[in-house]
N, C-alpha and C positions, 0 to 999 in steps of 0.2 A: 498416075503409076500403074502399069499393068499388072493386075491382081496375079496374073500366072507367073509370074518374074519374082514373086516374094516366096522365100523359102520360111514357111511358119516353123514356130519353136515346138519341138516334139517333146520336150521334158519339164516345161514350166509347170509348177504345180506340184512336181516331183523331186527333181534336183535342186529346184531354187524356187522361191515364191513366184506365183503368178501375177501377185499384187504389185504394182510398181512402188508403192509407198512400202510394203513390206519388205522387197526386195532391196530398195536403197537402204533402208534401215538395218536389214541383216547386213549388207555389205560395211555400211558405214561402222557397225559394232566391230567388225574385224581389222578396220584401217587403223594404223597407227597415226597420232596426229602430228607427230614430228620426222616423219621420213623424209631423207634427203634424196631427191630425184636426180637421176643421171642418165645419160644416153648409152643406150645398149644396141650391141647387134642383134641379141634375142635373148629368150628366157623359155625356160621349162616350166610348166606349171601343170597341176593334177587336175582332173577332171571328174571327180567323184560328187556326189550331193554336198551342197554347201556346207550341211550340218558337221560333215567329217572332213572337207579338204579345203573350204572356203576360206579357212584364216589363212592357210599357206599360201592360196592363190593371190589373195587380196594383199597380203603383207609383202609378197614378192613384187606384184604389179604395182605398190606403191612407192618402191624405189626407183621406177622407170618413167623416162620422158618417152611417152606413147608418141609414135612417128606418125606422119600421114597416112601411111599404109601399114597394115598389119598383114604378112604371110600367116596363114593360119595352118599348121603341120599336124596332122591328126592321123591316129589308127584307124582302119576301117574295121569295126566289130560287126557289122553285120555281114559282109561279104558279097554286097551288094555292089555292080558298077565296075568301073576299071580298075586296073591294079595301082596306077596312079592317077586318081580322079580330080581333076581341076573343075570348078564350078565356074564357068567363065563371066557370067552377067546376071543381073537381077540383085536383088537384097535380101537379107537375112531379118527377120523381125523376131524382136523380144520383147518383154513387158516394157522395155524402157525405149523402145522404137525401132525404126529400119536402120541397118546400117549396110551402105552399099558395097558391092562387090566393084573394086577396081579392073574394069575390063580391059583397060589398054594396057595395064600390066600382066594382066591374066594372059592376053592374047599374044602378048610378046615371050612369055614363058612356053606357051604351046607351040609357038612359030619357031621356037629355037631349042626343043627338047625331043628326043628320042623317045622319051619314056610317058610324058604326060598327056592325057587325053580329056576334051573337053567332055563332061559327065555329070550330071547332075543327080542321077539315081543314088550314088553312094554317099551321098549328103542327106537324103530325105529322113532318114530316120536315125543319123548319127549323133550321139550326143557330146563327143569327145571334143569338137570345136564350139558347138552351141554353147556350152556352159562356160566358156571364157568369156563370151562377148558383151553379158551385162557388167561384169566387173571391168572390164575395158571401157565400156560406156560410163561407169561411174567415175571414172579418171578422165575420160575424155569424149566428147560428145559427137565429132566430127571426123573422125577418122575412117578408111576405107579399109576391105579386106579381099584377099585372094585365097580362097578356101581350098586347101588340098588334102585328100584323104589317100590313105597308103595302106596297101594290102599285102604287102611281100616284106619278109627278112633278108632278102638277098643284099648282101651287104656291098657287092659290085654295083648293082642299079642304084643302091640309095647314096654311095658315092657319087656317080653319074649324075643323079638329079641335083644332088647339093652344088654340083660343079656347073650344071646348067643353069641353076637359079642364080647362083653368084657371078656368073659371066654376064646374065641380063642385067643385074643390077650395076655391076661394074662398067659395063661398056655403055651404059645409059645413065651413068652419074647419079644413080638414084640411092646411093649407100644412106645419104643424109636424111632421107625421106622414107625409107623402107626398113621394117624391123621384122624378125620372125619370132614365132612363138610355139612350140614344139608340146604337144599335150600327151601328157602320158602319168598314169598311175605306175607305181612301184610293185613290189611283192604283193602277191596276191594270197589270203588266205592260208597263211602260215602262222604259228606262234609268234608274239611280238619280237623275241629274243632272236630268232631266225631272220626274221623279216629285217630287222635293223641291221644285223650283221651282213646280209645278202644286199641291202640297198646303201650300206656304206661303200662296199667296194663298187657299186655302180657309178654311185656320186663321185667318187674319186676320180673315175676314168672320165666321167662327163667334165668336171671342172678344169680336167687337164685336157682336155678337147682332144681325147683319143679315142675315136670311134672304133678303130680296129680292136684296143684293149677292151673296152665295152661289149663288143661283140663277142670276144672271146669269154669274157665274164659271164654274160649271159648264159651262152653254152655251157660253158664248164660247172658253174653253180645253179645251172636251172633256174635263173632269174627270172621271175613271170611278169615282168615290167611290160606293160601293154603297146607302149609307145618306144619301144626300142628304133623302129624303123623312124619314125617321125625326128626322134633326136639324133639319130646318126645322119639324118640329111641335114640338120641344123648344124650339127658340128662340122660338117665338111665345109658346108656355105659359109658359115661364119669365119673359119679360118683362112678361106680363100679372101675374104673381104677385111683381114687384118686383124681378127680377135686373138688376143693372146691369153687370156684365161677365164674361168668361170668362178662363180661364188654361190656357195649353197646360203639361201636367205633363211630358209626354215625347212625343217622335216618334222614330220611326226606320222603316226598312224591312225587308223580309225578306232584303235584301242584307247586311244587319249582322249578321245570323245565318249565312246561308249562303256568305257571301263572293261571290256571282255577282250583280255589280250591272249585268249586262246586261238583266233583266227583273225588275222587283220590285213589291212591293206595299207602299204605305205604310200606317203604323199612327200614329194621333195619340190622345192621352190627355188629354182637355179638361176641367175642372171650371167649371161656371157658379154664381155666385154669386147 
């Protein structure tokens, strides 16, 4: 394995334990024992430290049959790299092992998109996709990924990318083997009551699979969900692939863990059928 093709973890030991045993133990402590798994087109997961958002992410993924390839859609917090950055080859390393990029599917996306660019720079220090991987690995060890980081909120472009991704999956009859994960935290640093009110509006738009309504609400109510862009892409792609509805699995805020409700971040776990 070419070491230069391995994307090293950047937040192991910060957002989640760097020790494999401790990491597995923490995830296991969040996992329900009797979750009924089902096939989904995608899900929305938070990406904060596991202490705060891990329970939401784990309980959501515990409901999901993880498919052979997971298209990871996340916000670009650093501003580095391309607007729509797809890392097309290599491996992502976590304390639980390496996850291979599905280069065949990644290159199909690149070939059939006006917007996606082959770029690793945006991913080197980006935590929003990395933190999902150990939880995915806990539930399944042999999946591949296509990591995409996004740094625009232009709804027209986001919908076009969703259409492009869905078209590739549909034309290559990959629906049964590919799923999406959009990585997003919800309202940032507001009192708990305000955050819950705003996030309820956003969640309702998401489970109704209405990216236009979501965009309107984010603007009108100044909802500071950092992953609006990946969620909009996911909704558009999922609808074109036959999605009918979403379901909120779990919502909580950082205040539910810390006890400080004066300034919280919201976390929602949603599955899309």
